[in-house]
C-alpha positions in Angstrom: -0.1 0.0 0.0 1.2 3.4 -0.9 2.2 5.8 2.1 0.3 8.9 3.0 1.9 12.1 1.6 2.0 15.1 3.8 1.2 18.1 1.6 0.8 21.0 4.0 1.7 21.6 7.6 1.1 24.5 10.0 0.8 24.7 13.7 -3.0 24.3 13.4 -3.7 22.0 10.5 -2.4 19.3 8.2 -3.4 18.3 4.7 -2.5 14.8 3.4 -2.9 12.8 0.3 -4.5 9.4 1.1 -4.0 6.3 -0.9 -6.8 4.0 -2.1 -7.3 1.1 0.3 -6.4 2.8 3.6 -9.1 3.7 6.1 -9.3 7.4 7.2 -9.9 6.6 10.8 -9.9 3.3 12.8 -12.5 0.7 12.1 -14.5 -1.0 14.8 -12.3 -4.0 15.2 -8.6 -4.4 16.1 -7.7 -5.6 12.6 -8.8 -2.2 11.3 -6.6 0.0 13.4 -4.2 0.9 10.6 -5.5 4.1 9.1 -4.4 7.6 8.1 -5.2 9.0 11.6 -3.0 6.4 13.4 -0.1 6.8 10.9 -0.4 10.6 11.2 -0.3 10.5 14.9 3.1 8.8 15.0 4.4 12.2 14.0 1.6 14.5 15.0 0.0 12.8 18.2 -2.4 15.8 18.5 -4.0 15.2 15.1 -7.8 15.5 15.1 -10.3 14.3 12.5 -12.2 16.9 10.5 -13.7 14.8 7.7 -13.3 11.3 6.1 -12.9 9.5 2.8 -14.0 6.0 2.1 -11.3 3.4 2.4 -11.1 2.8 -1.3 -11.3 6.5 -2.2 -8.0 8.4 -2.6 -7.1 12.0 -2.3 -7.1 15.1 0.0 -7.8 15.1 3.7 -7.5 17.9 6.2 -6.7 17.3 9.9 -6.8 19.8 12.8 -3.9 20.0 15.4 -6.1 21.6 18.1 -9.8 21.6 19.1 -10.5 25.2 18.1 -9.2 24.5 14.6 -11.2 21.3 14.4 -14.3 23.2 15.4 -13.7 25.9 12.9 -13.1 23.5 10.0 -16.1 21.4 11.1 -18.3 24.5 10.8 -17.1 25.2 7.3 -18.0 21.6 6.2 -21.4 21.9 8.0 -22.2 25.2 6.3 -21.0 23.8 2.8 -18.4 26.4 2.4 -15.7 23.9 1.7 -15.2 23.3 -2.0 -14.6 19.6 -2.8 -13.9 18.3 -6.3 -13.6 14.6 -7.2 -12.6 12.8 -10.5 -14.1 9.4 -11.2 -14.4 7.0 -14.0 -17.9 5.6 -14.3 -19.4 2.7 -16.2 -21.2 3.5 -19.5 -21.3 6.6 -21.5 -22.6 9.8 -19.8 -23.5 12.5 -22.4 -24.9 15.4 -20.3 -23.7 17.5 -17.4 -26.3 17.2 -14.7 -27.3 18.0 -11.0 -28.1 14.8 -9.1 -30.7 15.6 -6.4 -31.6 12.4 -4.8 -32.1 12.0 -1.0 -30.3 9.1 0.8 -30.4 7.1 3.9 -28.6 4.1 5.5 -30.0 0.7 4.1 -31.0 -1.0 7.4 -31.5 -4.4 5.7 -27.7 -4.7 5.3 -25.4 -4.7 8.3 -21.9 -5.0 6.8 -20.5 -3.3 4.8 -22.5 -0.2 5.6 -24.7 0.5 2.6 -26.8 3.5 1.5 -29.7 3.9 -0.8 -31.7 6.5 -2.5 -35.0 7.2 -0.6 -37.2 10.1 -1.8 -39.5 9.9 1.2 -37.2 9.3 4.1 -33.8 10.1 2.9 -31.7 13.2 3.8 -30.9 15.8 1.2 -28.1 14.8 -1.1 -26.9 16.9 -4.1 -24.1 16.2 -6.5 -23.1 18.2 -9.6 -21.6 16.0 -12.4 -19.6 17.3 -15.3 -18.6 15.1 -18.3 -14.7 15.2 -18.9 -14.1 12.6 -21.5 -15.3 9.2 -22.9 -13.1 6.2 -23.6 -14.6 3.0 -24.8 -17.6 2.2 -22.6 -16.5 4.4 -19.7 -16.7 8.1 -19.0 -14.4 10.2 -16.9 -16.4 12.7 -14.9 -15.9 15.6 -12.4 -18.0 15.3 -9.3 -18.7 18.2 -6.9 -20.8 17.2 -3.8 -23.0 20.0 -2.5 -23.8 17.9 0.6 -21.7 15.4 2.5 -23.5 12.2 2.9 -21.7 8.9 3.3 -21.1 7.1 -0.1 -23.0 10.0 -1.7 -21.0 10.0 -4.9 -21.0 6.2 -5.2 -24.8 6.0 -4.6 -25.6 8.9 -6.8 -23.6 7.4 -9.8 -25.2 4.1 -9.4 -28.7 5.8 -9.2 -28.3 7.4 -12.6 -27.2 4.1 -14.1 -23.4 4.8 -14.2 -21.7 3.2 -11.1 -18.1 4.1 -10.4 -15.6 1.7 -11.8 -14.2 -0.7 -9.3 -16.9 -0.1 -6.7 -17.2 -3.2 -4.6 -20.6 -2.3 -3.2 -22.5 -0.4 -5.8 -20.7 -1.4 -9.1 -19.4 -4.4 -11.0 -15.6 -4.7 -9.9 -13.0 -6.5 -12.0 -10.5 -8.4 -9.9 -7.6 -6.0 -9.0 -9.3 -2.8 -10.2 -9.4 0.0 -7.6 -12.4 2.3 -7.0 -11.8 4.9 -9.6 -12.7 7.8 -7.3 -10.2 10.5 -6.3 -10.6 13.6 -4.2 -8.3 15.9 -6.2 -9.3 19.4 -5.2 -10.0 20.9 -1.7 -10.4 24.6 -0.7 -11.4 26.1 2.6 -10.6 29.1 4.8 -7.5 29.1 7.0 -9.0 29.2 10.5 -6.0 31.3 11.7 -5.8 33.8 8.8 -9.2 33.5 7.1 -7.4 33.3 3.7 -8.5 30.7 1.3 -6.3 27.6 1.0 -6.5 25.5 -2.1 -4.9 22.2 -2.6 -4.8 19.8 -5.5 -3.7 16.1 -5.8 -2.8 14.6 -9.2 -5.3 12.0 -10.2 -3.7 8.6 -10.2 -5.8 6.9 -12.9 
């Protein structure tokens, strides 16, 4: 597994590039203790979680180094003022840019792995903007900008429009050895200390 890459460090926050296949935070069992947070705390024992990426998603994560910064960054995520941009490769040919507005909830009929479904009646608001980048064969590269932050949102929304993300072990049709083709490649937010905008970009590995 690739190591995490520290992209930015100040006295108050850290930005890292997470590889696919590594948890953001520890799982519920002892065999799932290896994660970005535990690795980061080897050098920065004070590191605090602000947000997460799915295990199989790669890309940008920000961590706080004190509780005040954690609260400030958390508010930015809650208020949807953090700009997040993902690149994905999806199955099939997508022809149009679109806004996917489909409420979601946890699928209580499935215990493990945690699975989510579209539910227009009981789901929570979930909005994703999709922009077509290119088509290659029977796959489409897309840019995804989530306007809300639901668990598995991008993966569920892509499946819901008939174009699951390539390599998705829950919502797609994975080929052996093929990773989830989802990468958090841009992230911007206000520096809690200076209030200046910070913008980060991670090269797409696929």
